[in-house]
N, C-alpha and C positions, 0 to 999 in steps of 0.2 A: 735085518737091514737097519742101518742107523737113520737118524732124522734127516741128515744131509742128503742121503740117497733118495729118500722119499720126496723131499722137496725138489730135487733135480728132476726126478721122473715126472712129478706133477707139472713142473714148469715146462718141460718138453711137450707135454700133452696140451697144456693151456695155450701155448703160442699159436699153433695152427687154428685152435678154436677162436682166439682173439682176432687173428687175421681174417678168418671167415666171417666173423661178426662185423669187422670194419668194412670188409668188402660188401657185405649185405646192406649195411647202413648207407654206403656210398651209392649203391644201386637204387636203394629206396629213395634217397634224396634226389637222384637224377630223375627217377620216375615221377616224383612229386613235382619237380620243376616242369617236366614235360606235361603232366596233367594240368598244372596251373597255366602253362602257356596255351594249352589247348582250350582251357576254360576262358582265358583272356581273349583268344581269337574268336571263340564262339560269342562271347559277350560283345566284342568289338563289332562282329558281323551283325549281331542283333541291333546294336546301337546305330550302325550305318543304315541298316534296313529301315529302322524306325525313323531316322532322319529323312531318308529319301521318301518314305511314305508321307511324312509330315509336309515336305516340300511339294510333293505331288498333289496332296490334298489342298494345300494353300494356293498354289498357282492355278489349279483347275477349278477353284471355287469362284473365280471371277473371270469375266470376259472383257474387262477393261484392260487394255494393253499396258498402260502405265502402272497399274496396280500389279499385274502379273510380273512385269520386269522388276519392280521394287522388291517383291517377295522373294523371287529367285536370287536377286543380287544380295540382299541383306542376309539371307540364309547362308549363301556361299561365303560371304565376308566373315560371318561369325565363325564358320568352320575353320577358316584359315587365320583368324585373328587379324584381319586387315584393318588398317586405320581409316580407309575410305574405299569407295568402289564406284564403278560406272558400268552401265550396260550400253553396248553399241549395237545397232542394227544395220544390216546391208540396205543400201539405197538402190531401188530398182534402176537398172540401166546405167548405174554409176559405179566407178571403181573405188568407192570409199564407204566407210562406215560412219554413221552419225550417232552421237551420244543421245540416248533417249531417256535414260534414268540414271540417278546418282545418289550417293549419300556421303555426307561429311566433306564434300568438295566446296571450295570457295565459290562465291558468286561469280559467274562468267569465267570459270576456270579454263585455262588453255587446254587445247586438245579436244575440242568439241567434234572435230572430224579426224578420222584415222584413214589414211590411204592404205589400200590393201598391199601395195608393193613397198611399204616403208615400215620400219620398226615404230612402235613395239609390237605390232600385230603380225608382221610378215612371217617371221620364223615359226610362231605358234600355229598360224593358219596353214603354212606349208606342211608342218608336221601333223596337223589336226590332233593335237594333244595339248594339255596344259603345260605351260612353260613359264619359268621366271625370267624376266628380261630386264636389263638395266635401262633406266630412263636417263635422258639428258635434259639440259635446261630448256630445250625447245618442246619436249614431249611430256615433261612432268607437270601435272596440274597442281594448282594451289590447294592446300588443305584448309578446311574451315578452322580458324584459330591460328593460322600461320604455318609456314613451312611448305616444303615440297618433298614428296617421297622419291627415293632414288631407285626403287625397284618396283616392278609390277608383275603380278601373276596373271597371265593372259589365258583365258579358257575359251576356246572356240565353241560356238553354239551351232550345231548342225543337225539336220534331219534328213535321213535317207541320202546322205552324201552331199547334201546341198547346204552351203554355208548360209546361216541366217543372221549371224552376228557374233559378238564376243563379249565376255565379261572381263573387266579389268579390276583386279583386287590389289590395292596399293599397300606395299609393305615397307616397314622401317629398315629392314635389313635383308640381305640375300638369304635364301634358304633352299635346300634341296627337297624336292617333293618325294615322299615315299610312294610306293606303288599303291598302297591303300588310299592315300590322299588323292592321287591322280584318278583312281577309279571312282572315288566318291564325287569328285568335281565333275567328271564325265557324266555321272548319273544325274547330278543337279542340272548340268547343261542339257541333257537329253529331255528331262522333264520340262525344262524351260522352253526348249524348242517346240515341243508338242503344244504347250500352253500358248506360246507366242503365235503359232500358226492358227490356232482356234481364235485367239483374240484378233488377229489380223483379218480373218474372214468376217468376224462380227463387226469389226471396225469399218470394213468395206461396205457392209450393209448399212451401218449407221451413217456413213459419209454420203451414201446415195440419198438418204432421207434428209441430209443436211446440206446438200449441194444444189445450187440453182442449175437447172437443166440447160438453159440457154447459154449462160456465161461461164459455167463450170466453176463459179466462185461459191464460197459459203453463202447460204441463204440467211434470211433474217433470224431464224431460230438459232442457227449456228453462230451468228454474230453475237446474239445475246449470251450464249454459253461462253464464248471466248472472252467477251467483255467482262463477265463475272470472274473468270480465271485471271484476267489481266489486272482487275481491281484488287483481287486477293494478293497477287504477286507484288503489286505496287505498295500495298499496305505493309506487307512483310518486309520489303526491302527499303521502305521509306523513299520511294521514287515518284516522279511525276508521271501522269498519263494524259494523253490527248486524244481527241476524237474529231474526225472530219466528216461532215455530212455534205454530200455532193449531189448536184442535180444537173441533168443535161438540159441546157436552155432550148426552149421552143421545140421540144421533142414531138409534141402533138402535131405540129406542122409537117414534120418529117413523115409521120405515119399517114397523115391526110394527103400529102402530096405524092409521096413515093411508094406508099403501101407498107403493110405491116412486115412483110418479108424483108424489105430493105431496112425497116426500123429495127428488126431483130438483129440484122447484120451490123447495124450501127452500134447497138448496145453491146454486142460481143466484142467489137473493136474497141469501144471505150473501156470495157473491162480489162482488155489486154494492156491498154495504155496506162491504166491506173495501177496495175500490178507491176509493170516494168518501171513506172515512174517513182514508185516507193522503194522502201528498203525491204530486205528479205525478212526482217523480223516483224514488219507491219502486217496487220490482218485486214484484207480488203474483202468486202462482201456486198452482194446486191441486197439493198434494203427493201426495195419494192419498186416496180415500174421502172422509171428512169433515174431513181435515186440509189446512191451507193454510200456505204459507210466505210471508214478506215480507222482502225484502232492503232494508235502510235504509243507503244510502250516506252517508258523511260524518256519521255520527250516533253520538253518545256513548251511554253506558249511561243517563244521566239523560234524554236526549232520546228514546231508545227506550222507556224505561219510561213516559214521559208519553204518547207516541203509542199504546202498547199499552193503557194505561188508557182513553184516549179511544175507541179502537175497541171495547174491551170494553163500555163504557157505551153506546155507540151501538147495538151489537147487542142489549143487554139492553132498550133502550127501543123497539126495532123490533117490529113485528107481522109475522109471516111468513105465507106462504100457508096457508090453513086457519084463520087467526086465532090461530096459535100464538105463544106467548111463549117464546123460547129464549135460551140463554146460551152463552158460549164461555170456554175456558181458554186462556191464552197463556203460553208460555215465551220468555224473552228472553235473548239472549247478545250481548255487545258488547265490542269491544276495539280498541285502536289499535296492538297489538303484532303485527307481520306473522307472527311464528312461531306465533301462535295462530289466525290466520284460518281455517285448515282445520278447526279444532275447533268453530267456531261453530254449525254445524247440529246436531252431536251434543249440544253443551252446551245449546242451546235446547230440543232434544227432551227432555233430562233435566229441564230446568226445567219443561217442560210436564207431564211425568209427575208432578212434585212438586205442580203446581197441581191436577191431576186428583185426586190422592190427598189433597190438602189441603182438599177440599170443592167444587172446581169454581168457575166464574164468578169467576176471579181471575187475577192476573198474578204470575208468579214470575220472578226474575232469577237467572241463573247466576253463580256466584262464579268469575270468570275469573282472579282472583289465585291461587286455589287450584289452578286448572288449570296456571298458569305454574309454580308450585312443584312440582307433580307432574312436569311435563316436565323441570325442572331435576334432579330426583332420579332420573329414569328412566335 
């Protein structure tokens, strides 16, 4: 057989072998891809489990509701690459959610309240699953540093079928959620719901210890805590803060003449008038006996004086239990100087003393400029 014949026979035999080799390599490559995908899935599952464990540990390490909300919110925002976020909680007996925690939002950003029957929460809550919703100019909050997001990822927070709130993660652009992302967000929301419930129970116990039993207002201890928080907020945002010290005139005569039960009813009625006469953002507390204190955030001296006069007039026009007509005296102190914040309560109390000795049923304002001069010379 000549050389050409040998080569022909060899070629014929090699072609099937080559085809078999190519087919085997293709199968091997496919198997490798499948193995890599399986490893990736397993790695992704481990990462998701580790993340959920970290969140569970973080949110359950504290019983402070605000801290719990911030931890869950920031973790979820990091997962989705959100530019900002907010956590809303259901308000008992009300058909809306109230923003309780946030990050990267502008000061007093719009959308502090979300109605359950309106977007952006309506669709996501009806579906009870995470959804990306388009925002409009009325619902988009301002972002710290400027601008407004056009889309929000709404994540319902529920426990045992009961809606507890929702997370809003603000996005720069529309995106489709993968099944894994939705599952992960649901896991975060579930952990948050458990922690929120625990924190709410703890908060209820704390509130009982910080609430005046007679008037249902915050007590003196709670007032001190809130005043510290408001001072810190005023420093951070470079805002003014004011304090009103209020005393019910001739209250001892009420107790002596009409009895302590009627006196208690008078104090409870006065507390109601003080709360309704102020603003929703004001903090009204029973300081002790017939004295009450009100913290006015972001309020100048002129604004505090106006509010104090309005409250004084409202009390004078009211009829108290037993048909009594009573009056109050008010001391006002206000400043936007952080170094003077800690003197506000004392200066308001001194102004109240001046109002009492000046004839009662009046408002006196502390001279905070004199206080500043005294501190400079001290």
